[in-house]
C-alpha positions in Angstrom: -0.2 -0.5 0.0 2.9 1.8 0.5 4.1 1.7 -2.8 1.2 2.3 -4.5 0.4 5.9 -2.6 4.1 6.8 -3.1 4.0 6.4 -6.8 0.4 7.9 -7.0 1.8 10.9 -5.9 4.6 10.9 -8.2 2.2 10.6 -11.2 0.4 14.0 -9.3 3.7 14.9 -9.5 3.9 14.8 -13.2 7.0 12.7 -12.1 6.7 10.2 -14.5 9.9 8.8 -15.6 10.1 8.0 -11.3 7.2 6.8 -11.3 7.6 3.9 -13.9 11.2 3.7 -12.1 9.2 2.8 -8.3 7.1 0.5 -10.6 10.0 -1.2 -12.1 8.8 -4.8 -13.5 6.3 -5.2 -11.0 3.7 -6.7 -13.2 0.1 -5.0 -10.3 -0.4 -1.1 -11.3 -0.9 -1.6 -15.0 -3.2 1.2 -15.5 -0.8 4.0 -13.3 2.2 2.5 -16.0 -0.1 3.2 -19.3 -0.7 6.2 -17.8 2.7 7.4 -17.0 3.6 6.1 -20.0 1.2 8.1 -21.8 2.2 11.5 -20.1 6.2 10.5 -21.5 4.4 10.7 -24.8 5.4 7.9 -25.0 2.5 6.4 -26.9 3.1 3.7 -29.1 4.8 2.2 -24.7 1.5 2.7 -23.4 -1.4 1.9 -25.5 1.1 -1.7 -25.4 0.7 -1.2 -21.6 -3.2 -1.4 -22.2 -3.0 -4.3 -24.8 -1.6 -6.5 -22.4 -3.8 -5.9 -19.5 -6.7 -7.4 -17.8 -8.0 -4.3 -16.5 -11.7 -3.8 -18.6 -11.8 -1.4 -16.0 -13.8 1.6 -17.3 -10.7 4.3 -16.3 -8.5 1.5 -18.4 -10.7 2.5 -21.5 -10.7 6.0 -20.3 -7.0 6.4 -21.4 -7.7 3.6 -24.0 -9.4 6.2 -26.4 -7.3 8.7 -24.5 -4.2 7.3 -26.6 -6.1 5.6 -29.7 -6.9 9.3 -30.2 -3.0 10.5 -29.4 -2.0 8.0 -32.1 -4.2 8.7 -34.6 -6.3 5.7 -34.4 -10.0 6.8 -34.5 -11.9 4.3 -35.8 -11.1 2.5 -32.8 -11.0 5.5 -30.2 -15.0 6.4 -31.2 -15.8 3.0 -30.3 -14.0 3.5 -27.2 -15.6 6.2 -26.0 -19.5 4.9 -27.5 -19.2 2.6 -24.8 -18.4 4.2 -22.8 -20.5 6.7 -23.6 -23.6 3.9 -23.4 -22.2 2.0 -20.7 -20.9 4.4 -18.1 -22.6 7.3 -15.3 -20.1 8.7 -13.4 -19.0 12.7 -12.7 -16.9 12.7 -15.8 -19.9 11.8 -18.3 -20.0 15.2 -19.5 -16.1 15.2 -20.3 -16.3 11.6 -22.7 -19.5 13.1 -24.2 -16.9 16.0 -25.2 -14.0 13.5 -26.4 -16.6 11.3 -28.0 -17.6 14.8 -30.9 -13.9 15.3 -30.6 -13.6 12.0 -32.4 -16.2 12.1 -34.4 -15.6 15.9 -35.2 
């Protein structure tokens, strides 16, 4: 738990390289690893981590949508956002609708 807190703190401080070092070879925390790669503009590595993960949570799907958008994979990104908008109800609904509109533009 302490290690997880440290990694989350590093991410909050935008210290993505340090967070990735702290993650090291740990097979857990795939979302955090993928997010760090994404924020470090290592889109291919982020996508690889997401694709290899068994995490199909809304937050991982949301990250996948963002990664696909940045990778200009708009067709797959559109599919992800349509699924999220249709099947997820939380405080981020408006952001998802905005992201869906951006992909469709």
